[in-house]
KEVO-81408 format. One record per residue (C-alpha): x, y, z; residue number from 1. Coordinates in Angstrom, 3 decimals. Layout:
N
SITE,u,v,w,num
SITE,X,Y,Z,NUM
...
END
This chain:
460
SITE,u,v,w,num
SITE,0.000,0.000,0.000,1
SITE,2.964,2.337,0.506,2
SITE,3.577,4.674,-2.400,3
SITE,6.425,6.855,-3.548,4
SITE,3.963,9.050,-5.474,5
SITE,3.465,12.420,-3.827,6
SITE,-0.111,13.624,-3.378,7
SITE,-1.356,16.769,-1.701,8
SITE,-1.857,16.631,2.071,9
SITE,-4.444,19.448,2.038,10
SITE,-8.101,18.795,2.995,11
SITE,-9.490,16.998,-0.006,12
SITE,-12.740,16.865,-1.945,13
SITE,-12.374,13.483,-3.648,14
SITE,-14.330,13.190,-6.899,15
SITE,-14.647,9.589,-8.048,16
SITE,-15.073,9.710,-11.814,17
SITE,-14.307,12.344,-14.421,18
SITE,-17.406,12.176,-16.622,19
SITE,-20.182,14.764,-16.810,20
SITE,-20.624,15.013,-13.047,21
SITE,-16.960,14.792,-12.123,22
SITE,-15.853,17.362,-14.698,23
SITE,-18.453,19.964,-13.738,24
SITE,-18.165,19.425,-9.980,25
SITE,-14.387,19.830,-10.115,26
SITE,-14.576,22.811,-12.468,27
SITE,-17.059,24.627,-10.219,28
SITE,-15.254,23.806,-6.964,29
SITE,-11.544,23.911,-7.741,30
SITE,-10.776,27.619,-7.278,31
SITE,-12.900,28.124,-4.169,32
SITE,-11.594,24.988,-2.466,33
SITE,-8.034,25.993,-3.317,34
SITE,-8.588,29.482,-1.881,35
SITE,-9.869,27.875,1.328,36
SITE,-6.701,25.814,1.690,37
SITE,-8.075,22.552,0.322,38
SITE,-7.831,20.682,-2.951,39
SITE,-10.176,18.953,-5.361,40
SITE,-8.951,15.559,-6.564,41
SITE,-10.448,13.756,-9.560,42
SITE,-9.744,10.046,-9.998,43
SITE,-10.613,8.418,-13.316,44
SITE,-9.019,5.664,-15.440,45
SITE,-9.143,8.042,-18.426,46
SITE,-7.626,11.530,-18.719,47
SITE,-10.732,12.918,-20.399,48
SITE,-14.505,13.195,-20.220,49
SITE,-16.500,11.721,-23.119,50
SITE,-19.605,13.468,-24.443,51
SITE,-21.534,10.254,-25.007,52
SITE,-24.443,11.668,-27.069,53
SITE,-21.888,12.255,-29.828,54
SITE,-20.678,8.633,-29.992,55
SITE,-23.036,7.624,-32.840,56
SITE,-21.731,10.548,-34.910,57
SITE,-18.141,9.620,-34.071,58
SITE,-18.923,6.088,-35.275,59
SITE,-20.402,7.555,-38.460,60
SITE,-17.472,9.858,-39.154,61
SITE,-19.313,13.189,-38.801,62
SITE,-17.450,14.126,-35.605,63
SITE,-13.751,13.589,-35.054,64
SITE,-13.055,11.439,-31.950,65
SITE,-10.932,14.007,-30.080,66
SITE,-13.594,16.667,-30.600,67
SITE,-16.059,14.565,-28.582,68
SITE,-13.848,14.404,-25.475,69
SITE,-12.776,17.052,-22.970,70
SITE,-9.259,16.924,-21.540,71
SITE,-9.174,17.003,-17.745,72
SITE,-5.721,18.510,-17.604,73
SITE,-6.571,21.267,-20.063,74
SITE,-9.683,22.438,-18.212,75
SITE,-9.074,21.491,-14.562,76
SITE,-5.943,23.563,-13.921,77
SITE,-6.505,23.826,-10.158,78
SITE,-7.496,20.194,-9.650,79
SITE,-5.300,17.290,-8.576,80
SITE,-5.721,14.670,-11.312,81
SITE,-5.053,10.979,-10.745,82
SITE,-5.256,8.484,-13.595,83
SITE,-6.462,5.340,-11.903,84
SITE,-9.552,3.725,-10.438,85
SITE,-11.003,3.710,-6.952,86
SITE,-11.162,0.100,-5.791,87
SITE,-12.678,0.692,-2.341,88
SITE,-13.923,3.437,-0.048,89
SITE,-14.097,3.368,3.747,90
SITE,-16.106,6.460,4.519,91
SITE,-16.053,5.782,8.244,92
SITE,-12.266,6.290,8.061,93
SITE,-12.529,8.905,5.253,94
SITE,-10.107,6.970,3.027,95
SITE,-10.182,5.554,-0.488,96
SITE,-7.906,2.964,-2.080,97
SITE,-6.826,3.845,-5.618,98
SITE,-5.212,1.546,-8.156,99
SITE,-2.926,3.664,-10.332,100
SITE,-2.383,3.078,-14.043,101
SITE,0.905,1.251,-13.335,102
SITE,-0.842,-1.220,-11.017,103
SITE,0.359,0.357,-7.766,104
SITE,-2.269,0.903,-5.040,105
SITE,-2.373,3.933,-2.767,106
SITE,-4.578,5.003,0.112,107
SITE,-5.894,8.542,-0.111,108
SITE,-7.548,10.460,2.762,109
SITE,-10.375,12.882,2.065,110
SITE,-12.746,15.289,3.771,111
SITE,-15.659,15.073,1.326,112
SITE,-16.314,12.490,-1.356,113
SITE,-18.394,12.764,-4.530,114
SITE,-19.418,9.520,-6.208,115
SITE,-19.578,10.356,-9.923,116
SITE,-18.374,7.135,-11.545,117
SITE,-21.372,6.978,-13.886,118
SITE,-22.548,3.780,-15.510,119
SITE,-21.291,0.885,-17.586,120
SITE,-22.943,-1.171,-20.315,121
SITE,-25.546,-3.604,-18.993,122
SITE,-25.258,-7.052,-20.548,123
SITE,-26.838,-10.458,-20.042,124
SITE,-25.285,-13.957,-19.954,125
SITE,-25.922,-14.623,-23.639,126
SITE,-23.580,-17.270,-25.109,127
SITE,-21.017,-15.671,-27.410,128
SITE,-21.979,-12.053,-26.654,129
SITE,-18.729,-11.193,-24.878,130
SITE,-16.685,-12.567,-27.773,131
SITE,-18.745,-11.205,-30.684,132
SITE,-20.176,-7.928,-29.393,133
SITE,-19.040,-4.354,-28.861,134
SITE,-20.729,-1.557,-26.913,135
SITE,-21.294,2.095,-27.702,136
SITE,-20.320,3.654,-24.372,137
SITE,-16.788,4.898,-25.016,138
SITE,-14.910,6.850,-27.649,139
SITE,-12.730,3.812,-28.298,140
SITE,-15.792,1.661,-29.047,141
SITE,-17.157,4.303,-31.431,142
SITE,-13.861,4.540,-33.322,143
SITE,-13.518,0.754,-33.409,144
SITE,-17.050,0.371,-34.766,145
SITE,-16.447,2.982,-37.469,146
SITE,-13.294,1.221,-38.671,147
SITE,-14.970,-2.185,-38.452,148
SITE,-17.923,-1.171,-40.626,149
SITE,-15.772,0.544,-43.260,150
SITE,-13.249,-2.308,-43.315,151
SITE,-15.986,-4.924,-43.715,152
SITE,-17.520,-2.994,-46.611,153
SITE,-14.184,-2.621,-48.387,154
SITE,-13.165,-6.247,-47.802,155
SITE,-16.565,-7.626,-48.812,156
SITE,-16.436,-5.687,-52.065,157
SITE,-13.615,-8.021,-53.127,158
SITE,-15.426,-11.220,-52.114,159
SITE,-17.491,-13.419,-54.425,160
SITE,-21.205,-13.551,-53.709,161
SITE,-22.043,-16.028,-50.981,162
SITE,-22.483,-16.541,-47.214,163
SITE,-19.143,-14.988,-46.218,164
SITE,-19.862,-11.820,-48.169,165
SITE,-23.371,-11.597,-46.698,166
SITE,-21.967,-12.055,-43.206,167
SITE,-19.423,-9.276,-43.722,168
SITE,-22.111,-6.884,-44.974,169
SITE,-24.572,-7.579,-42.138,170
SITE,-24.550,-5.011,-39.330,171
SITE,-26.640,-5.539,-36.197,172
SITE,-27.586,-3.364,-33.242,173
SITE,-29.316,-4.807,-30.173,174
SITE,-31.349,-2.249,-28.238,175
SITE,-33.968,0.185,-29.513,176
SITE,-33.363,3.087,-27.159,177
SITE,-31.805,6.386,-28.194,178
SITE,-28.273,4.953,-28.336,179
SITE,-29.254,1.991,-30.488,180
SITE,-31.447,3.912,-32.933,181
SITE,-28.929,6.729,-33.370,182
SITE,-26.021,4.310,-33.770,183
SITE,-27.728,2.154,-36.392,184
SITE,-29.157,5.011,-38.455,185
SITE,-25.903,6.987,-38.400,186
SITE,-23.937,3.908,-39.474,187
SITE,-26.423,3.131,-42.248,188
SITE,-26.069,6.705,-43.463,189
SITE,-22.273,6.370,-43.494,190
SITE,-22.459,3.002,-45.258,191
SITE,-24.581,4.530,-48.019,192
SITE,-21.816,7.055,-48.669,193
SITE,-19.151,4.335,-48.578,194
SITE,-21.016,2.167,-51.092,195
SITE,-21.645,5.178,-53.315,196
SITE,-17.862,5.503,-53.614,197
SITE,-17.346,1.786,-54.322,198
SITE,-18.581,0.616,-57.709,199
SITE,-18.331,-3.036,-56.669,200
SITE,-21.243,-2.716,-54.197,201
SITE,-24.828,-1.428,-54.050,202
SITE,-26.882,-0.299,-51.071,203
SITE,-29.003,-3.444,-51.574,204
SITE,-25.938,-5.544,-50.710,205
SITE,-25.882,-4.120,-47.171,206
SITE,-28.039,-5.507,-44.384,207
SITE,-28.794,-3.460,-41.262,208
SITE,-30.817,-5.062,-38.466,209
SITE,-32.228,-3.657,-35.214,210
SITE,-33.184,-6.164,-32.503,211
SITE,-35.462,-4.850,-29.740,212
SITE,-37.087,-6.976,-27.032,213
SITE,-39.956,-4.544,-26.417,214
SITE,-42.871,-3.785,-28.714,215
SITE,-41.685,-0.227,-29.483,216
SITE,-38.542,1.842,-29.761,217
SITE,-37.400,5.054,-28.071,218
SITE,-39.715,5.277,-25.029,219
SITE,-38.544,8.883,-24.506,220
SITE,-40.599,10.132,-27.492,221
SITE,-44.324,9.999,-28.231,222
SITE,-45.770,6.697,-29.512,223
SITE,-46.636,8.172,-32.926,224
SITE,-43.064,9.495,-33.238,225
SITE,-41.662,6.074,-32.327,226
SITE,-43.848,4.525,-35.018,227
SITE,-42.591,7.107,-37.512,228
SITE,-38.975,6.256,-36.613,229
SITE,-39.600,2.552,-37.283,230
SITE,-41.405,3.351,-40.533,231
SITE,-38.633,5.650,-41.769,232
SITE,-35.963,3.074,-40.876,233
SITE,-37.783,0.374,-42.820,234
SITE,-38.123,2.724,-45.796,235
SITE,-34.331,3.027,-45.715,236
SITE,-34.016,-0.750,-45.919,237
SITE,-33.256,-1.288,-42.209,238
SITE,-34.849,-4.386,-40.668,239
SITE,-36.560,-3.599,-37.357,240
SITE,-37.305,-6.701,-35.305,241
SITE,-39.552,-5.780,-32.384,242
SITE,-40.549,-8.194,-29.593,243
SITE,-37.369,-10.072,-30.467,244
SITE,-34.469,-11.023,-28.234,245
SITE,-30.952,-12.332,-28.800,246
SITE,-30.555,-15.888,-27.473,247
SITE,-27.045,-16.681,-28.683,248
SITE,-24.173,-15.080,-30.595,249
SITE,-21.677,-17.925,-30.621,250
SITE,-19.189,-17.681,-33.479,251
SITE,-21.038,-14.622,-34.747,252
SITE,-24.189,-16.623,-35.542,253
SITE,-27.153,-14.817,-34.006,254
SITE,-30.062,-16.945,-32.815,255
SITE,-33.206,-14.966,-32.067,256
SITE,-36.246,-15.551,-29.844,257
SITE,-39.791,-14.238,-30.248,258
SITE,-40.584,-12.602,-26.909,259
SITE,-44.339,-13.209,-27.263,260
SITE,-44.194,-17.012,-27.168,261
SITE,-40.443,-17.674,-26.630,262
SITE,-40.258,-19.508,-29.955,263
SITE,-37.221,-19.370,-32.279,264
SITE,-37.278,-16.282,-34.521,265
SITE,-34.579,-17.188,-37.000,266
SITE,-30.806,-16.996,-37.170,267
SITE,-28.120,-15.384,-39.331,268
SITE,-24.409,-14.589,-39.159,269
SITE,-22.676,-11.231,-38.757,270
SITE,-19.196,-9.865,-38.174,271
SITE,-20.559,-6.686,-36.535,272
SITE,-22.739,-6.917,-33.413,273
SITE,-23.289,-3.703,-31.456,274
SITE,-24.909,-3.936,-28.013,275
SITE,-26.804,-0.884,-26.703,276
SITE,-29.451,-2.584,-24.559,277
SITE,-29.161,-0.421,-21.461,278
SITE,-26.749,0.684,-18.768,279
SITE,-26.161,-0.060,-15.102,280
SITE,-24.559,1.867,-12.270,281
SITE,-20.794,1.468,-12.038,282
SITE,-20.232,-1.607,-9.831,283
SITE,-17.404,0.158,-7.939,284
SITE,-20.104,1.408,-5.569,285
SITE,-20.320,-2.126,-4.141,286
SITE,-16.772,-1.738,-2.809,287
SITE,-17.838,1.083,-0.475,288
SITE,-19.633,1.277,2.854,289
SITE,-22.430,3.359,1.319,290
SITE,-26.050,2.160,1.067,291
SITE,-27.161,0.994,-2.387,292
SITE,-30.600,0.208,-3.772,293
SITE,-31.846,-2.940,-5.487,294
SITE,-30.586,-1.661,-8.872,295
SITE,-27.034,-1.212,-7.639,296
SITE,-27.208,2.594,-7.349,297
SITE,-25.984,4.515,-4.332,298
SITE,-28.928,5.957,-2.407,299
SITE,-29.161,9.751,-2.393,300
SITE,-31.662,12.422,-1.444,301
SITE,-32.770,15.457,-3.445,302
SITE,-29.897,17.491,-1.944,303
SITE,-27.564,14.988,-3.640,304
SITE,-26.277,13.726,-0.293,305
SITE,-25.700,10.000,0.047,306
SITE,-28.436,8.868,2.410,307
SITE,-28.802,5.837,4.646,308
SITE,-31.647,4.605,6.815,309
SITE,-30.704,7.175,9.464,310
SITE,-30.568,10.108,7.066,311
SITE,-27.867,11.958,5.100,312
SITE,-24.271,10.862,5.584,313
SITE,-21.902,13.714,6.437,314
SITE,-19.356,14.513,3.743,315
SITE,-20.765,12.085,1.169,316
SITE,-22.360,13.188,-2.108,317
SITE,-23.458,11.542,-5.344,318
SITE,-25.000,12.426,-8.705,319
SITE,-25.428,11.077,-12.209,320
SITE,-25.956,7.509,-13.381,321
SITE,-24.380,5.925,-10.322,322
SITE,-26.975,7.435,-7.973,323
SITE,-30.681,7.057,-7.227,324
SITE,-31.712,10.715,-6.979,325
SITE,-35.430,11.490,-6.469,326
SITE,-37.027,13.290,-9.412,327
SITE,-39.021,16.057,-7.724,328
SITE,-40.575,17.041,-11.056,329
SITE,-42.543,13.790,-11.033,330
SITE,-41.367,12.749,-14.460,331
SITE,-38.766,10.155,-13.544,332
SITE,-39.090,6.410,-13.980,333
SITE,-39.903,4.899,-10.591,334
SITE,-39.672,8.338,-9.020,335
SITE,-35.964,8.779,-9.794,336
SITE,-34.011,10.876,-12.292,337
SITE,-33.307,8.905,-15.455,338
SITE,-29.641,8.308,-16.347,339
SITE,-28.947,10.911,-19.017,340
SITE,-26.583,13.804,-19.686,341
SITE,-29.292,16.409,-19.129,342
SITE,-29.697,15.438,-15.466,343
SITE,-26.008,14.704,-14.877,344
SITE,-24.795,18.171,-15.902,345
SITE,-27.468,19.993,-13.920,346
SITE,-27.031,17.797,-10.857,347
SITE,-23.276,18.428,-10.941,348
SITE,-23.731,22.189,-10.825,349
SITE,-26.205,21.939,-7.935,350
SITE,-23.953,19.482,-6.108,351
SITE,-21.001,21.873,-6.304,352
SITE,-23.144,24.679,-4.886,353
SITE,-24.321,22.412,-2.068,354
SITE,-20.772,21.423,-1.101,355
SITE,-19.770,25.094,-0.969,356
SITE,-22.807,25.799,1.191,357
SITE,-22.292,22.854,3.539,358
SITE,-18.497,23.174,3.891,359
SITE,-17.860,26.906,3.543,360
SITE,-21.216,28.520,4.322,361
SITE,-21.732,29.946,0.842,362
SITE,-25.517,30.121,0.517,363
SITE,-27.763,27.257,1.546,364
SITE,-28.024,23.606,0.567,365
SITE,-30.857,23.234,-1.949,366
SITE,-32.713,20.340,-3.510,367
SITE,-32.200,19.374,-7.116,368
SITE,-35.380,19.893,-9.102,369
SITE,-35.343,19.902,-12.891,370
SITE,-38.118,19.068,-15.304,371
SITE,-36.830,17.366,-18.416,372
SITE,-36.814,19.604,-21.473,373
SITE,-37.469,16.590,-23.675,374
SITE,-35.340,14.512,-25.988,375
SITE,-33.673,14.918,-29.384,376
SITE,-32.140,12.287,-31.624,377
SITE,-30.258,12.305,-34.916,378
SITE,-31.081,9.606,-37.453,379
SITE,-28.300,10.342,-39.914,380
SITE,-27.540,13.413,-41.992,381
SITE,-30.506,15.847,-42.053,382
SITE,-32.842,13.370,-40.363,383
SITE,-34.018,13.358,-36.751,384
SITE,-36.807,13.091,-34.211,385
SITE,-37.452,15.261,-31.149,386
SITE,-39.883,15.765,-28.309,387
SITE,-39.199,19.192,-26.791,388
SITE,-41.419,20.233,-23.877,389
SITE,-44.239,18.125,-25.301,390
SITE,-43.838,19.429,-28.849,391
SITE,-42.985,16.705,-31.316,392
SITE,-40.798,17.194,-34.378,393
SITE,-39.378,14.892,-37.019,394
SITE,-37.236,15.065,-40.126,395
SITE,-35.013,18.057,-40.880,396
SITE,-36.371,20.409,-38.131,397
SITE,-35.723,17.725,-35.509,398
SITE,-32.209,17.192,-36.882,399
SITE,-31.539,20.935,-36.524,400
SITE,-32.869,20.820,-32.950,401
SITE,-30.594,17.852,-32.234,402
SITE,-27.541,19.654,-33.619,403
SITE,-28.426,22.888,-31.824,404
SITE,-29.037,21.293,-28.433,405
SITE,-25.946,19.105,-28.380,406
SITE,-23.749,21.807,-29.893,407
SITE,-24.652,24.022,-26.942,408
SITE,-24.542,21.195,-24.379,409
SITE,-21.025,20.088,-25.324,410
SITE,-18.798,21.204,-22.434,411
SITE,-16.230,23.974,-22.908,412
SITE,-16.295,26.635,-25.603,413
SITE,-13.242,25.357,-27.477,414
SITE,-14.878,21.922,-27.818,415
SITE,-18.140,23.442,-29.052,416
SITE,-16.138,25.352,-31.673,417
SITE,-14.288,22.225,-32.821,418
SITE,-17.530,20.252,-33.170,419
SITE,-19.412,22.992,-35.029,420
SITE,-16.427,23.610,-37.315,421
SITE,-16.346,19.886,-38.095,422
SITE,-20.033,19.912,-38.984,423
SITE,-19.467,22.838,-41.359,424
SITE,-16.538,21.000,-42.967,425
SITE,-18.782,17.975,-43.539,426
SITE,-21.390,20.124,-45.267,427
SITE,-18.693,21.477,-47.581,428
SITE,-16.573,18.386,-48.241,429
SITE,-18.639,15.461,-46.949,430
SITE,-17.682,13.027,-44.205,431
SITE,-14.272,11.352,-44.151,432
SITE,-14.732,7.673,-45.077,433
SITE,-11.166,6.523,-44.406,434
SITE,-10.917,3.502,-42.112,435
SITE,-7.684,3.368,-40.119,436
SITE,-6.179,-0.112,-40.132,437
SITE,-4.045,-1.962,-37.567,438
SITE,-5.004,0.251,-34.601,439
SITE,-5.001,-2.849,-32.408,440
SITE,-1.485,-3.681,-33.558,441
SITE,0.204,-0.421,-34.604,442
SITE,3.687,-2.016,-34.586,443
SITE,2.755,-4.531,-37.258,444
SITE,4.453,-2.762,-40.171,445
SITE,7.557,-1.948,-38.119,446
SITE,7.937,-5.535,-36.937,447
SITE,7.611,-6.745,-40.522,448
SITE,10.261,-4.271,-41.667,449
SITE,12.632,-5.128,-38.816,450
SITE,12.324,-8.906,-39.215,451
SITE,14.996,-10.324,-41.536,452
SITE,13.596,-12.366,-44.394,453
SITE,13.963,-16.098,-44.069,454
SITE,16.820,-17.568,-46.057,455
SITE,15.887,-19.893,-48.835,456
SITE,16.900,-23.462,-48.185,457
SITE,19.627,-24.699,-50.487,458
SITE,18.423,-27.118,-53.154,459
SITE,19.310,-30.683,-52.287,460
END
């Protein structure tokens, strides 16, 4: 446990996680806490925050990967940054154990702690899923998916017609929520452009499939809008399989089940399986002495304090996907705020104000109360659907609303500028359809160059 790494010995506000909540809490606290003789410390395995609503567009090549992330070190100048992960918290002793990126573990004392570790992809024990699937929760997954789709299209264009070619050109998304619909439609839009530039393929050669276990998609929008989304996807040649579940994905062969009667619903093979069927609170919360609910979220009250059976716990705060925060507006599922960026950003700002009030007497601790403004989704270039304060939109106006909302919601002005500039470049020159090869093995060409050729055996 002993460490040679030097960390600050000032009173610490420990922020666990550097996503939406962690970034904004640290940004809004760092100067005041520093002026009061303390320090804000952010611990995260990654040195950046990812703006997850942009991942489908990163996968589709309309946003550059680095433009969709925010550097901690660039924007948290007065924050102590630790690249690592919190493996346990003992709040009774006000200490946390952190595993650093080099594998070393250190014990860090703190005065206040903010649980902001967000969520991870929720999966099920489906045979073959772990080997065949990929999520859409990180920038790395989005980039990997983009390269996979483009590589499969290019490679398949050189294949003879047959099962292997069909497998390569079949792209599947499981999960009909916002992430799944946006991912599949953005990828289909990109694939159209790729095929348009490849005279060996036609759009009809591509197969895009959505698998959704429920009887509708996108519960965040009105039923008639959800029906329109399905109809427009089918018009684009996308197969939408509702009331259908994935039973197996072994060796890339997908076996489906009809959810109505649990009967087999067909099978087919694919090289590209994208899983977007929900999220769950980061399981690191189970390695703490904080109370958690039956869904694995840390329990919190409307003041964003971690709360046990005896009331709020001193010096312990939580917000975002990892927490069960009451939705005082009455619009939340089960009475709690839904896990989305809209709540996370606003909760973070209120949480920072509450810490300043509780620790330094700046104002008063207030409850978080925000009524959702609605939801917007992009369905590819110039296509979208939106439900804004009860007003439904679809098509081009909804796409504009989607671009406008997320352009403004992207943290930090310089990132907004990069994203908007990229959009303008796409309008002028089109999206970049270059797939980058060998990212998993970048030394491949060097190793080949540095390896002496084998000597030919002398003829006997």
